[in-house]
ZADO-1210 file (C-alpha; in nm, 4 decimals, padded with zeros to 6 digits):
<atoms>
<atom x="01.1267" y="-01.0985" z="01.1855" code="MET" pos="1"/>
<atom x="01.0473" y="-00.7324" z="01.2330" code="SER" pos="2"/>
<atom x="00.9916" y="-00.5964" z="01.5853" code="LYS" pos="3"/>
<atom x="00.7425" y="-00.3337" z="01.4771" code="ILE" pos="4"/>
<atom x="00.4232" y="-00.4321" z="01.2989" code="ALA" pos="5"/>
<atom x="00.1708" y="-00.1787" z="01.1715" code="PRO" pos="6"/>
<atom x="-00.1848" y="-00.2441" z="01.2856" code="CYS" pos="7"/>
<atom x="-00.4581" y="-00.1559" z="01.0374" code="LEU" pos="8"/>
<atom x="-00.8043" y="-00.0947" z="01.1876" code="TRP" pos="9"/>
<atom x="-01.1027" y="-00.2102" z="00.9848" code="PHE" pos="10"/>
<atom x="-01.4710" y="-00.2216" z="01.0725" code="ALA" pos="11"/>
<atom x="-01.5216" y="-00.5850" z="00.9662" code="ARG" pos="12"/>
<atom x="-01.2985" y="-00.6305" z="00.6566" code="GLU" pos="13"/>
<atom x="-00.9667" y="-00.7311" z="00.8203" code="ALA" pos="14"/>
<atom x="-00.9519" y="-01.0824" z="00.6766" code="GLU" pos="15"/>
<atom x="-01.0724" y="-00.9743" z="00.3313" code="GLU" pos="16"/>
<atom x="-00.8141" y="-00.6940" z="00.3161" code="ALA" pos="17"/>
<atom x="-00.5303" y="-00.9165" z="00.4415" code="ALA" pos="18"/>
<atom x="-00.6172" y="-01.1777" z="00.1778" code="ASN" pos="19"/>
<atom x="-00.6059" y="-00.9135" z="-00.0974" code="LEU" pos="20"/>
<atom x="-00.2726" y="-00.7780" z="00.0220" code="TYR" pos="21"/>
<atom x="-00.1024" y="-01.1175" z="00.0490" code="VAL" pos="22"/>
<atom x="-00.2269" y="-01.2049" z="-00.3012" code="SER" pos="23"/>
<atom x="-00.0387" y="-00.9035" z="-00.4436" code="LEU" pos="24"/>
<atom x="00.3055" y="-00.9342" z="-00.2836" code="PHE" pos="25"/>
<atom x="00.5645" y="-01.2117" z="-00.3042" code="PRO" pos="26"/>
<atom x="00.6898" y="-01.3514" z="00.0277" code="ASN" pos="27"/>
<atom x="00.3493" y="-01.2861" z="00.1834" code="SER" pos="28"/>
<atom x="00.1130" y="-01.5017" z="00.3842" code="ARG" pos="29"/>
<atom x="-00.1634" y="-01.5099" z="00.6425" code="ILE" pos="30"/>
<atom x="00.0114" y="-01.6083" z="00.9657" code="ASP" pos="31"/>
<atom x="-00.2796" y="-01.6357" z="01.2065" code="HIS" pos="32"/>
<atom x="-00.6494" y="-01.5572" z="01.2289" code="VAL" pos="33"/>
<atom x="-00.7783" y="-01.4928" z="01.5801" code="GLN" pos="34"/>
<atom x="-01.1519" y="-01.5063" z="01.6355" code="LYS" pos="35"/>
<atom x="-01.3447" y="-01.3410" z="01.9153" code="ASN" pos="36"/>
<atom x="-01.3853" y="-01.5793" z="02.2059" code="VAL" pos="37"/>
<atom x="-01.6846" y="-01.3830" z="02.3386" code="ILE" pos="38"/>
<atom x="-01.9180" y="-01.1184" z="02.1980" code="ASP" pos="39"/>
<atom x="-01.7391" y="-00.7812" z="02.1956" code="THR" pos="40"/>
<atom x="-01.7989" y="-00.4396" z="02.0372" code="PRO" pos="41"/>
<atom x="-01.5767" y="-00.5671" z="01.7539" code="ALA" pos="42"/>
<atom x="-01.8124" y="-00.8557" z="01.6762" code="GLY" pos="43"/>
<atom x="-01.9813" y="-01.1711" z="01.7905" code="LYS" pos="44"/>
<atom x="-01.8047" y="-01.4729" z="01.9335" code="ALA" pos="45"/>
<atom x="-01.6349" y="-01.6770" z="01.6603" code="ASP" pos="46"/>
<atom x="-01.6091" y="-01.3804" z="01.4173" code="GLN" pos="47"/>
<atom x="-01.2633" y="-01.2672" z="01.3055" code="VAL" pos="48"/>
<atom x="-01.1030" y="-01.0209" z="01.5450" code="LEU" pos="49"/>
<atom x="-00.7367" y="-01.0079" z="01.4342" code="VAL" pos="50"/>
<atom x="-00.5457" y="-01.1248" z="01.1287" code="VAL" pos="51"/>
<atom x="-00.1675" y="-01.1420" z="01.1585" code="ASN" pos="52"/>
<atom x="-00.0100" y="-01.1440" z="00.8150" code="PHE" pos="53"/>
<atom x="00.3206" y="-01.0874" z="00.6409" code="THR" pos="54"/>
<atom x="00.3681" y="-00.8711" z="00.3311" code="LEU" pos="55"/>
<atom x="00.7023" y="-00.8991" z="00.1556" code="ALA" pos="56"/>
<atom x="00.8597" y="-01.0206" z="00.4823" code="ASP" pos="57"/>
<atom x="00.7100" y="-00.7331" z="00.6888" code="GLN" pos="58"/>
<atom x="00.4661" y="-00.8257" z="00.9654" code="ARG" pos="59"/>
<atom x="00.1253" y="-00.6553" z="00.9855" code="PHE" pos="60"/>
<atom x="-00.1865" y="-00.6904" z="01.1918" code="MET" pos="61"/>
<atom x="-00.5388" y="-00.6243" z="01.0697" code="ALA" pos="62"/>
<atom x="-00.7967" y="-00.5642" z="01.3417" code="LEU" pos="63"/>
<atom x="-01.1733" y="-00.5710" z="01.3111" code="ASN" pos="64"/>
<atom x="-01.2615" y="-00.2875" z="01.5470" code="GLY" pos="65"/>
<atom x="-01.6364" y="-00.3026" z="01.4861" code="GLY" pos="66"/>
<atom x="-01.6718" y="00.0562" z="01.3682" code="ASN" pos="67"/>
<atom x="-01.5087" y="00.2399" z="01.0830" code="ARG" pos="68"/>
<atom x="-01.2259" y="00.4766" z="01.1600" code="ILE" pos="69"/>
<atom x="-01.1114" y="00.6338" z="00.8357" code="GLU" pos="70"/>
<atom x="-00.7519" y="00.5987" z="00.7241" code="PHE" pos="71"/>
<atom x="-00.5797" y="00.9161" z="00.6033" code="THR" pos="72"/>
<atom x="-00.2831" y="00.9940" z="00.3803" code="HIS" pos="73"/>
<atom x="-00.0915" y="01.0872" z="00.6964" code="ALA" pos="74"/>
<atom x="00.0072" y="00.7194" z="00.7111" code="ILE" pos="75"/>
<atom x="00.0719" y="00.5306" z="00.3895" code="SER" pos="76"/>
<atom x="00.2452" y="00.2133" z="00.2802" code="LEU" pos="77"/>
<atom x="00.5269" y="00.2856" z="00.0365" code="GLU" pos="78"/>
<atom x="00.6209" y="00.0090" z="-00.2056" code="VAL" pos="79"/>
<atom x="00.9561" y="00.0136" z="-00.3833" code="ASP" pos="80"/>
<atom x="00.8981" y="-00.1321" z="-00.7328" code="CYS" pos="81"/>
<atom x="01.1820" y="-00.2635" z="-00.9465" code="VAL" pos="82"/>
<atom x="01.0142" y="-00.2076" z="-01.2839" code="ASP" pos="83"/>
<atom x="00.7020" y="-00.0888" z="-01.4638" code="GLN" pos="84"/>
<atom x="00.5530" y="-00.4392" z="-01.4632" code="ALA" pos="85"/>
<atom x="00.5593" y="-00.4401" z="-01.0825" code="GLU" pos="86"/>
<atom x="00.4172" y="-00.0860" z="-01.0672" code="VAL" pos="87"/>
<atom x="00.1362" y="-00.1883" z="-01.3046" code="ASP" pos="88"/>
<atom x="00.0562" y="-00.5166" z="-01.1259" code="ARG" pos="89"/>
<atom x="00.0348" y="-00.3597" z="-00.7810" code="LEU" pos="90"/>
<atom x="-00.1477" y="-00.0506" z="-00.9050" code="TRP" pos="91"/>
<atom x="-00.4062" y="-00.2623" z="-01.0850" code="ASP" pos="92"/>
<atom x="-00.4592" y="-00.4853" z="-00.7817" code="GLY" pos="93"/>
<atom x="-00.5061" y="-00.1926" z="-00.5446" code="LEU" pos="94"/>
<atom x="-00.7114" y="00.0113" z="-00.7931" code="ALA" pos="95"/>
<atom x="-00.9884" y="-00.2520" z="-00.8030" code="ASP" pos="96"/>
<atom x="-01.2485" y="-00.0655" z="-00.5996" code="GLY" pos="97"/>
<atom x="-00.9868" y="00.1911" z="-00.4991" code="GLY" pos="98"/>
<atom x="-00.9125" y="00.5487" z="-00.5981" code="THR" pos="99"/>
<atom x="-00.6007" y="00.6744" z="-00.7770" code="PRO" pos="100"/>
<atom x="-00.4741" y="00.9927" z="-00.6131" code="VAL" pos="101"/>
<atom x="-00.1585" y="01.1531" z="-00.7561" code="ALA" pos="102"/>
<atom x="00.2192" y="01.1116" z="-00.7745" code="CYS" pos="103"/>
<atom x="00.2081" y="00.7340" z="-00.7315" code="GLY" pos="104"/>
<atom x="-00.0449" y="00.7394" z="-00.4468" code="TRP" pos="105"/>
<atom x="-00.3558" y="00.5234" z="-00.4504" code="ILE" pos="106"/>
<atom x="-00.6207" y="00.4584" z="-00.1885" code="THR" pos="107"/>
<atom x="-00.7413" y="00.0985" z="-00.1927" code="ASP" pos="108"/>
<atom x="-01.1035" y="-00.0126" z="-00.1499" code="ARG" pos="109"/>
<atom x="-01.0561" y="-00.0242" z="00.2292" code="TYR" pos="110"/>
<atom x="-00.9246" y="00.3309" z="00.2492" code="GLY" pos="111"/>
<atom x="-00.5568" y="00.2406" z="00.3034" code="VAL" pos="112"/>
<atom x="-00.3135" y="00.4766" z="00.1268" code="SER" pos="113"/>
<atom x="-00.0307" y="00.3255" z="-00.0769" code="TRP" pos="114"/>
<atom x="00.2622" y="00.4811" z="-00.2607" code="GLN" pos="115"/>
<atom x="00.3563" y="00.2650" z="-00.5588" code="ILE" pos="116"/>
<atom x="00.6991" y="00.4013" z="-00.6467" code="VAL" pos="117"/>
<atom x="00.9621" y="00.2806" z="-00.8936" code="PRO" pos="118"/>
<atom x="01.3080" y="00.2457" z="-00.7403" code="THR" pos="119"/>
<atom x="01.4599" y="00.4724" z="-01.0058" code="VAL" pos="120"/>
<atom x="01.2530" y="00.7728" z="-00.8920" code="LEU" pos="121"/>
<atom x="01.4740" y="00.8463" z="-00.5910" code="SER" pos="122"/>
<atom x="01.7829" y="00.8436" z="-00.8145" code="LYS" pos="123"/>
<atom x="01.6223" y="01.0868" z="-01.0568" code="TYR" pos="124"/>
<atom x="01.4969" y="01.3383" z="-00.8013" code="ILE" pos="125"/>
<atom x="01.8248" y="01.3258" z="-00.6072" code="ALA" pos="126"/>
<atom x="02.0350" y="01.4002" z="-00.9156" code="ASP" pos="127"/>
<atom x="02.2933" y="01.6711" z="-00.8498" code="PRO" pos="128"/>
<atom x="02.1756" y="01.8488" z="-01.1650" code="ASP" pos="129"/>
<atom x="01.8813" y="02.0544" z="-01.0356" code="PRO" pos="130"/>
<atom x="01.7326" y="02.0910" z="-01.3848" code="ALA" pos="131"/>
<atom x="01.7072" y="01.7121" z="-01.4269" code="LYS" pos="132"/>
<atom x="01.5562" y="01.6680" z="-01.0798" code="ALA" pos="133"/>
<atom x="01.3083" y="01.9496" z="-01.1423" code="ALA" pos="134"/>
<atom x="01.1951" y="01.8006" z="-01.4746" code="ARG" pos="135"/>
<atom x="01.1337" y="01.4640" z="-01.3080" code="VAL" pos="136"/>
<atom x="00.9405" y="01.6243" z="-01.0211" code="MET" pos="137"/>
<atom x="00.7317" y="01.8218" z="-01.2702" code="GLN" pos="138"/>
<atom x="00.6565" y="01.5065" z="-01.4708" code="ALA" pos="139"/>
<atom x="00.5707" y="01.3107" z="-01.1559" code="MET" pos="140"/>
<atom x="00.3298" y="01.5828" z="-01.0428" code="MET" pos="141"/>
<atom x="00.1291" y="01.5247" z="-01.3631" code="GLN" pos="142"/>
<atom x="00.0935" y="01.1490" z="-01.3062" code="MET" pos="143"/>
<atom x="-00.1365" y="00.9384" z="-01.0916" code="ALA" pos="144"/>
<atom x="00.0241" y="00.5985" z="-01.1594" code="LYS" pos="145"/>
<atom x="00.3946" y="00.6576" z="-01.2107" code="LEU" pos="146"/>
<atom x="00.5271" y="00.5795" z="-01.5570" code="ASP" pos="147"/>
<atom x="00.8967" y="00.4957" z="-01.5599" code="ILE" pos="148"/>
<atom x="00.9358" y="00.5762" z="-01.9312" code="ALA" pos="149"/>
<atom x="00.7803" y="00.9209" z="-01.8756" code="GLY" pos="150"/>
<atom x="01.0017" y="00.9869" z="-01.5742" code="LEU" pos="151"/>
<atom x="01.3082" y="00.8765" z="-01.7689" code="GLU" pos="152"/>
<atom x="01.2161" y="01.1007" z="-02.0633" code="ALA" pos="153"/>
<atom x="01.1850" y="01.3970" z="-01.8261" code="ALA" pos="154"/>
<atom x="01.5184" y="01.3044" z="-01.6674" code="TYR" pos="155"/>
<atom x="01.6931" y="01.2956" z="-02.0042" code="ARG" pos="156"/>
<atom x="01.5312" y="01.6235" z="-02.1065" code="GLY" pos="157"/>
</atoms>
C-alpha cells in the first residue's frame, strides 16, 4: 500500500466524487467512510467527513471541508491509458458535467484536473528524431481528448 495519499478537499461532495472515481477505474474501492462525530464547520454530526478510497491501487482521501476551495491545474491526476478505448471510457466518465481543456486535460464536475494520456505518447515525444517528436507535439496541441490514431499519423509523418 502506498505511503503517500493525496487528499482532495470538497465542500460537501467527497462521497459522491469518490463513488464516481471508483466506478471508472479497475482495482478501485471505497475503503472507509468516516462521519462527523460532532457538529463541525465541515458539517453536522453524522454527515460524511472523510472518504478513504483506492483508485487503481493508489490510496486517496476525500475530505468534506465545509467550504469550497477551488482546485487548480497546478495539481492534476495523470492517468496512463493503454489504448484508445481506455482513453475514451475515462474521458467520457470525467466529462459528464466536466470541462475538456486541452492536450488530454479535463476538469471533472468537482473541479479536479485530470490528464488522460495514452502510454504511447511519451514514446512519440521522446523520439530521437526531433521532426517526429515535433509533429506529435503539434498534433497534441490541437487536441482536447487525445486521439492515438491522430498522434500516430503525426508520428509517421
